[in-house]
Wavefront OBJ file of the C-alpha trace (Angstrom):
o trace
v -13.103 -83.619 -0.197
v -10.655 -84.195 2.606
v -7.468 -86.030 1.726
v -5.732 -85.537 5.046
v -2.695 -83.918 3.449
v -1.239 -80.433 3.503
v 0.590 -80.564 0.229
v 0.932 -77.934 -2.506
v -0.275 -80.365 -5.156
v -3.470 -81.472 -3.397
v -6.597 -80.196 -5.088
v -4.946 -79.300 -8.415
v -6.972 -81.838 -10.362
v -10.148 -80.303 -9.008
v -9.190 -77.195 -10.979
v -9.194 -79.286 -14.172
v -12.587 -80.831 -13.555
v -13.981 -79.520 -16.836
v -11.186 -81.211 -18.746
v -11.835 -84.474 -16.926
v -15.546 -84.380 -17.661
v -14.763 -83.692 -21.322
v -12.549 -86.774 -21.448
v -9.273 -84.903 -21.941
v -6.303 -85.835 -19.732
v -5.326 -83.230 -17.154
v -2.729 -80.738 -18.265
v 0.608 -82.089 -17.109
v 1.814 -78.598 -16.309
v -1.023 -78.158 -13.821
v -0.225 -81.436 -12.085
v 3.462 -80.789 -11.664
v 4.473 -79.118 -8.448
v 5.397 -75.454 -8.554
v 9.104 -74.589 -8.431
v 10.434 -74.430 -4.866
v 10.314 -70.992 -3.286
v 12.724 -70.036 -0.549
v 10.826 -69.820 2.729
v 10.824 -66.776 5.002
v 12.776 -68.654 7.662
v 15.480 -69.592 5.157
v 15.732 -65.988 3.972
v 15.934 -64.786 7.571
v 18.652 -67.337 8.357
v 20.708 -66.094 5.427
v 20.277 -62.491 6.506
v 21.295 -63.320 10.076
v 24.339 -65.271 8.867
v 25.433 -62.244 6.842
v 25.033 -59.979 9.878
v 26.962 -62.374 12.119
v 29.764 -62.609 9.572
v 30.553 -58.919 9.884
v 30.665 -56.290 12.604
v 27.229 -55.103 13.611
v 26.704 -51.452 12.697
v 26.261 -48.905 15.484
v 23.063 -47.940 13.664
v 21.656 -51.371 14.470
v 20.002 -53.945 12.243
v 17.940 -53.504 9.089
v 14.569 -51.943 9.890
v 12.500 -55.121 10.315
v 15.074 -56.948 12.431
v 15.742 -53.815 14.494
v 12.038 -53.462 15.287
v 11.916 -57.093 16.431
v 15.084 -56.690 18.487
v 13.709 -53.607 20.234
v 10.383 -55.348 20.853
v 12.020 -58.477 22.306
v 14.193 -56.391 24.640
v 11.491 -53.906 25.618
v 10.547 -55.704 28.839
v 14.095 -56.234 30.216
v 15.029 -52.683 29.158
v 12.023 -51.365 31.027
v 13.016 -53.265 34.159
v 16.545 -51.856 33.916
v 15.144 -48.349 33.482
v 12.969 -48.735 36.559
v 15.829 -50.020 38.710
v 18.399 -47.502 37.492
v 15.873 -44.661 37.739
v 15.052 -45.564 41.330
v 18.772 -45.759 42.134
v 19.583 -42.391 40.607
v 16.627 -40.748 42.342
v 18.151 -41.889 45.644
v 21.891 -41.809 44.983
v 21.913 -38.435 43.212
v 21.005 -36.804 46.509
v 24.167 -38.234 48.100
v 26.066 -35.634 46.096
v 24.656 -33.068 48.527
v 27.437 -34.152 50.879
v 30.017 -33.273 48.202
v 28.141 -30.053 47.436
v 28.422 -28.975 51.063
v 32.226 -29.399 50.922
v 33.070 -28.306 47.360
v 30.512 -25.526 46.701
v 29.163 -24.581 50.131
v 27.923 -21.217 48.864
v 25.503 -23.041 46.543
v 24.300 -25.625 49.021
v 20.794 -24.146 49.257
v 20.516 -24.205 45.454
v 21.839 -27.753 45.427
v 19.064 -28.837 47.792
v 16.463 -27.180 45.571
v 17.821 -28.630 42.330
v 18.634 -32.114 43.546
v 16.199 -32.919 46.295
v 13.208 -30.748 45.482
v 13.340 -30.673 41.678
v 15.331 -33.535 40.156
v 14.175 -36.313 42.504
v 10.402 -35.646 42.141
v 10.775 -35.201 38.373
v 12.731 -38.474 38.134
v 10.054 -40.371 40.044
v 7.357 -38.765 37.901
v 9.373 -39.679 34.821
v 9.556 -43.305 35.939
v 5.796 -43.372 36.287
v 5.346 -41.838 32.823
v 7.988 -43.993 31.117
v 6.219 -47.106 32.365
v 3.172 -45.940 30.399
v 4.905 -44.845 27.208
v 4.324 -47.344 24.401
v 7.078 -45.979 22.157
v 10.425 -47.665 22.836
v 12.313 -44.785 21.206
v 10.623 -42.230 23.512
v 11.648 -44.271 26.550
v 15.293 -44.189 25.456
v 15.123 -40.441 24.871
v 13.568 -39.994 28.331
v 16.562 -41.751 29.949
v 18.952 -39.575 27.941
v 17.066 -36.444 28.997
v 17.365 -37.437 32.679
v 21.139 -37.888 32.270
v 21.472 -34.502 30.566
v 19.505 -32.888 33.407
v 21.794 -34.470 36.022
v 24.897 -33.188 34.235
v 23.341 -29.729 33.821
v 22.728 -29.466 37.587
v 26.393 -30.204 38.359
v 27.616 -27.667 35.793
v 25.153 -25.021 37.071
v 26.307 -25.387 40.687
v 29.976 -25.087 39.685
v 29.443 -22.068 37.449
v 27.395 -20.177 40.065
v 29.829 -20.921 42.877
v 32.676 -18.562 43.797
v 34.440 -21.185 45.890
v 37.995 -22.225 44.832
v 36.871 -25.861 44.668
v 34.158 -25.113 42.093
v 36.452 -25.757 39.113
v 37.816 -29.107 40.297
v 34.276 -30.073 41.300
v 33.383 -30.288 37.617
v 34.950 -33.733 37.781
v 31.653 -34.799 39.423
v 30.380 -35.101 35.837
v 32.247 -38.409 35.812
v 29.543 -39.881 38.045
v 26.938 -39.120 35.380
v 29.129 -40.712 32.667
v 29.821 -43.875 34.653
v 26.238 -44.344 35.839
v 24.543 -43.865 32.478
v 27.074 -45.930 30.493
v 27.345 -48.865 32.890
v 24.345 -49.008 35.232
v 21.565 -47.479 33.127
v 23.294 -48.823 29.972
v 21.685 -46.391 27.557
v 22.046 -47.185 23.863
v 25.555 -46.691 22.532
v 24.651 -43.904 20.118
v 22.870 -42.020 22.902
v 25.861 -42.587 25.182
v 28.206 -41.084 22.575
v 26.043 -37.981 22.278
v 25.777 -37.653 26.058
v 29.516 -38.083 26.734
v 30.429 -35.704 23.930
v 28.070 -33.110 25.367
v 29.482 -33.602 28.878
v 33.074 -33.171 27.650
v 32.101 -30.012 25.769
v 30.306 -28.719 28.871
v 33.390 -29.446 30.974
v 35.651 -27.465 28.619
v 33.132 -24.651 28.278
v 32.604 -24.347 32.057
v 36.375 -24.459 32.683
v 36.919 -21.563 30.285
v 34.124 -19.629 32.013
v 35.947 -19.907 35.369
v 38.949 -17.557 35.314
v 40.081 -18.728 38.739
v 39.942 -22.442 37.865
v 43.361 -24.040 38.595
v 44.538 -25.353 35.224
v 47.051 -27.689 36.832
v 44.035 -29.443 38.363
v 41.559 -28.977 35.529
v 43.770 -30.520 32.867
v 44.238 -33.860 34.692
v 40.556 -33.758 35.647
v 39.628 -33.336 31.984
v 41.919 -36.207 30.954
v 40.394 -38.414 33.633
v 36.873 -37.512 32.514
v 37.741 -38.261 28.892
v 39.388 -41.552 29.852
v 36.360 -42.622 31.859
v 34.154 -41.693 28.945
v 36.234 -43.737 26.463
v 36.478 -46.769 28.765
v 32.789 -46.840 29.648
v 31.765 -46.189 26.057
v 33.867 -49.148 24.979
v 32.192 -51.313 27.608
v 28.754 -50.000 26.624
v 29.456 -50.766 22.953
v 30.845 -54.230 23.710
v 27.839 -55.132 25.868
v 25.412 -53.926 23.211
v 27.270 -55.851 20.494
v 27.149 -59.015 22.635
v 23.470 -58.434 23.345
v 22.722 -58.030 19.650
v 24.841 -61.011 18.608
v 23.255 -63.243 21.238
v 19.827 -62.160 20.024
v 20.805 -62.848 16.402
v 22.061 -66.307 17.300
v 18.840 -66.992 19.179
v 16.762 -65.840 16.196
v 18.864 -67.981 13.883
v 18.286 -71.004 16.104
v 14.536 -70.341 16.162
v 14.453 -69.862 12.372
v 16.363 -73.107 11.867
v 13.954 -74.916 14.189
v 10.959 -73.562 12.284
v 12.564 -74.481 8.951
v 13.254 -77.990 10.286
v 9.672 -78.341 11.503
v 8.352 -77.182 8.130
v 10.682 -79.581 6.337
v 9.458 -82.411 8.560
v 5.856 -81.477 7.801
v 6.580 -81.430 4.067
v 8.441 -84.735 4.334
v 5.605 -86.301 6.279
v 3.075 -84.999 3.743
v 5.198 -86.321 0.879
v 5.447 -89.706 2.569
v 1.628 -89.816 2.721
v 1.065 -88.579 -0.824
v 0.990 -90.371 -4.153
v 2.825 -88.043 -6.534
v 1.473 -89.637 -9.721
v -2.238 -89.348 -8.958
v -2.169 -86.436 -6.474
v -4.133 -88.322 -3.805
v -3.182 -89.943 -0.510
v -1.112 -93.102 -0.592
v -1.788 -96.388 1.179
v 0.167 -95.408 4.277
v -2.025 -92.379 4.822
v -5.153 -94.375 3.988
v -4.374 -96.854 6.762
v -3.640 -94.111 9.300
v -6.791 -92.215 8.315
v -8.990 -95.300 8.524
v -7.644 -96.102 11.978
v -8.383 -92.573 13.164
v -11.933 -92.351 11.777
v -12.688 -95.888 12.923
v -11.976 -94.959 16.531
v -14.015 -91.758 16.209
v -16.941 -93.645 14.646
v -16.756 -96.264 17.411
v -17.442 -93.522 19.956
v -20.083 -91.688 17.914
v -21.879 -94.812 16.590
v -21.531 -93.763 12.934
v -21.200 -96.036 9.930
v -17.942 -96.264 8.027
v -18.135 -97.158 4.358
v -15.193 -98.233 2.229
v -15.023 -98.566 -1.513
v -12.226 -100.253 -3.428
v -11.937 -99.422 -7.118
v -9.990 -101.372 -9.732
v -9.461 -100.479 -13.391
v -10.719 -103.308 -15.559
v -8.039 -105.097 -17.645
v -5.468 -102.432 -16.798
v -2.483 -104.666 -17.527
v -3.794 -105.138 -21.058
v -4.290 -101.381 -21.302
v -0.664 -100.732 -20.333
v 0.604 -103.379 -22.718
v -1.338 -101.931 -25.633
v -1.172 -98.180 -24.988
v 2.115 -97.866 -23.084
v 3.203 -96.774 -19.617
v 2.722 -93.049 -20.262
v -0.912 -93.531 -21.251
v -1.365 -95.839 -18.259
v -0.124 -93.108 -15.927
v -2.425 -90.578 -17.579
v -5.339 -92.969 -17.126
v -4.570 -93.346 -13.414
v -4.417 -89.573 -12.969
v -7.702 -89.089 -14.780
v -9.560 -91.698 -12.728
v -8.150 -90.231 -9.511
v -9.530 -86.887 -10.682
v -12.961 -88.426 -11.197
v -12.893 -89.853 -7.674
v -11.987 -86.477 -6.184
v -14.620 -84.733 -8.274
v -17.453 -87.123 -7.443
v -16.679 -87.366 -3.707
v -17.195 -83.807 -2.583
v -17.788 -84.235 1.155
v -15.028 -82.646 3.278
v -14.604 -85.781 5.411
v -14.154 -88.251 2.528
v -10.710 -89.611 1.719
v -9.428 -90.802 -1.644
v -6.207 -92.824 -1.760
v -4.239 -94.889 -4.217
v -4.422 -98.342 -2.675
v -1.832 -99.915 -4.930
v -1.155 -100.295 -8.659
v -4.422 -99.622 -10.476
v -6.516 -99.817 -7.285
v -7.992 -96.842 -5.422
v -9.749 -96.666 -2.076
v -12.256 -94.195 -0.689
v -13.310 -93.873 2.953
v -16.734 -92.346 3.634
v -17.484 -91.560 7.274
v -21.061 -91.483 8.553
v -22.307 -92.945 5.276
v -24.715 -95.904 5.134
v -24.200 -98.547 2.478
v -27.018 -97.259 0.246
v -25.454 -93.805 0.028
v -21.988 -95.288 -0.519
v -23.322 -97.436 -3.376
v -24.877 -94.365 -4.958
v -21.561 -92.539 -4.757
v -19.739 -95.544 -6.227
v -22.213 -95.674 -9.108
v -21.614 -91.982 -9.856
v -17.892 -92.675 -9.959
v -18.365 -95.644 -12.292
v -20.490 -93.515 -14.600
v -17.951 -90.697 -14.440
v -15.173 -93.033 -15.587
v -17.389 -94.335 -18.390
v -18.111 -90.740 -19.439
v -14.408 -90.210 -19.997
v -14.693 -92.515 -23.005
v -11.024 -93.263 -22.786
v -10.228 -95.830 -25.532
v -9.308 -99.326 -24.370
v -8.754 -101.846 -27.162
v -8.948 -104.900 -24.828
v -12.201 -103.874 -23.152
v -15.543 -105.324 -24.301
v -16.967 -101.791 -24.194
v -14.067 -100.314 -26.162
v -13.244 -97.825 -23.408
v -11.826 -97.792 -19.870
v -14.183 -99.038 -17.171
v -13.857 -99.723 -13.470
v -15.186 -102.223 -10.964
v -16.023 -101.036 -7.452
v -16.540 -103.012 -4.275
v -18.351 -101.354 -1.378
v -18.560 -102.443 2.261
v -20.073 -100.760 5.291
v -19.664 -101.454 8.996
v -20.497 -99.837 12.298
v -17.306 -99.926 14.396
v -19.140 -100.322 17.695
v -20.918 -103.484 16.434
v -19.743 -106.840 17.841
v -16.699 -108.311 16.116
v -16.391 -105.324 13.726
v -12.832 -104.361 12.801
v -10.935 -102.403 10.192
v -9.474 -105.574 8.724
v -12.990 -107.029 8.353
v -14.138 -103.885 6.574
v -11.208 -104.031 4.146
v -11.728 -107.742 3.564
v -15.432 -107.194 2.880
v -14.735 -104.397 0.393
v -12.071 -106.499 -1.280
v -14.454 -109.435 -1.612
v -17.125 -107.108 -3.028
v -14.588 -105.878 -5.590
v -13.796 -109.466 -6.610
v -17.506 -110.176 -7.017
v -17.832 -107.148 -9.299
v -14.871 -108.347 -11.351
v -16.225 -111.930 -11.585
v -19.515 -110.592 -12.882
v -17.782 -109.041 -15.866
v -16.552 -105.734 -14.442
v -17.870 -102.230 -15.070
v -20.209 -102.499 -12.108
v -20.625 -101.867 -8.374
v -21.070 -104.669 -5.856
v -21.733 -104.041 -2.155
v -21.832 -105.780 1.205
v -23.832 -103.981 3.849
v -22.167 -105.785 6.719
v -23.083 -104.497 10.146
v -20.604 -106.490 12.204
l 1 2 3 4 5 6 7 8 9 10 11 12 13 14 15 16 17 18 19 20 21 22 23 24 25 26 27 28 29 30 31 32 33 34 35 36 37 38 39 40 41 42 43 44 45 46 47 48 49 50 51 52 53 54 55 56 57 58 59 60 61 62 63 64 65 66 67 68 69 70 71 72 73 74 75 76 77 78 79 80 81 82 83 84 85 86 87 88 89 90 91 92 93 94 95 96 97 98 99 100 101 102 103 104 105 106 107 108 109 110 111 112 113 114 115 116 117 118 119 120 121 122 123 124 125 126 127 128 129 130 131 132 133 134 135 136 137 138 139 140 141 142 143 144 145 146 147 148 149 150 151 152 153 154 155 156 157 158 159 160 161 162 163 164 165 166 167 168 169 170 171 172 173 174 175 176 177 178 179 180 181 182 183 184 185 186 187 188 189 190 191 192 193 194 195 196 197 198 199 200 201 202 203 204 205 206 207 208 209 210 211 212 213 214 215 216 217 218 219 220 221 222 223 224 225 226 227 228 229 230 231 232 233 234 235 236 237 238 239 240 241 242 243 244 245 246 247 248 249 250 251 252 253 254 255 256 257 258 259 260 261 262 263 264 265 266 267 268 269 270 271 272 273 274 275 276 277 278 279 280 281 282 283 284 285 286 287 288 289 290 291 292 293 294 295 296 297 298 299 300 301 302 303 304 305 306 307 308 309 310 311 312 313 314 315 316 317 318 319 320 321 322 323 324 325 326 327 328 329 330 331 332 333 334 335 336 337 338 339 340 341 342 343 344 345 346 347 348 349 350 351 352 353 354 355 356 357 358 359 360 361 362 363 364 365 366 367 368 369 370 371 372 373 374 375 376 377 378 379 380 381 382 383 384 385 386 387 388 389 390 391 392 393 394 395 396 397 398 399 400 401 402 403 404 405 406 407 408 409 410 411 412 413 414 415 416 417 418 419 420 421 422 423 424 425 426 427 428 429 430 431 432 433 434 435 436 437 438
């Protein structure tokens, strides 16, 4: 049976159908809502708040958040890789001009390494990287290209016998600056790369006995300074990127939590907590919706209004708690006996219930109402003021076709209400119907 609500309590009484049929009141523990559980969005918001409150680790986020961060930045990172790779494939060959001046004896080797080897491999690497699914492998590919560029510069200087070969090691600074600022490789990779370049600079300097130390020392300091400055910038940019992403995720999580809260609030505003069925507000909205649909499709819409006979006397004699239990039990009977997915059961007010049956002619609706009346009688719930000695109900049924002349929702409700009054006037514990067709 459809009740039009997405609420954790809806359908609980259906699980206690056997108890209802046996005449026992539903277990109160089963009717009560489950204790609130913190939603995933709320947990994520807390985790993000904790991360924002402290300095983000160079290792990144916890595993799940890190995977999402890498996934969200995969596309822009790929674009940056493509642009920076194309730039380095072109600009790296400009160093041939410096090679011709600083290590002229290795110019032929420089052409082979830079123009004929590194450039084609870089372009091939760009083509391959664009097809690598693993984000980690892409980052390692960029690091490998930077290491190869630095290795070419060191090789040319070590093989050269020219006096400028030693000072030319400062060309490693171009690799440091490009990878840390333009390519913007991950900070941890940048640290490893710059450390390796500084070690290579020292090692190559010691391998050159003729290297002028009065030049090499300032060159080494400059290289180290550039490395520190660009690493700081690389780290700051990555921290900002991560913080901005965290704040964006927090905003999205808060929006989702707000939307879920609004959905729960809307469901609660359409739900009768005592009887676990829809309330009158939802009944009216549902009837309006199905009425319009039935107008277009030409279907019948049946409405039944149910009232507990002599309920005020029942409350006065048995007490409010028993009255509430009686309401819950009758609501359970309604939900049990109306099994069609499109039917709606609602608490209409006080001891009255309503049921909307779409595409149901009056004869079928009357049969359903009779089953409900019999189901309530089968409960055998004691009622001292009732002529039968137990709780009974009166049900009024009306049916209309919305596309008939002069048919309206208010007419349907009025007809069902009048049918209910007729059932009550005739002594109660019965079904009375109007098969109005407009």
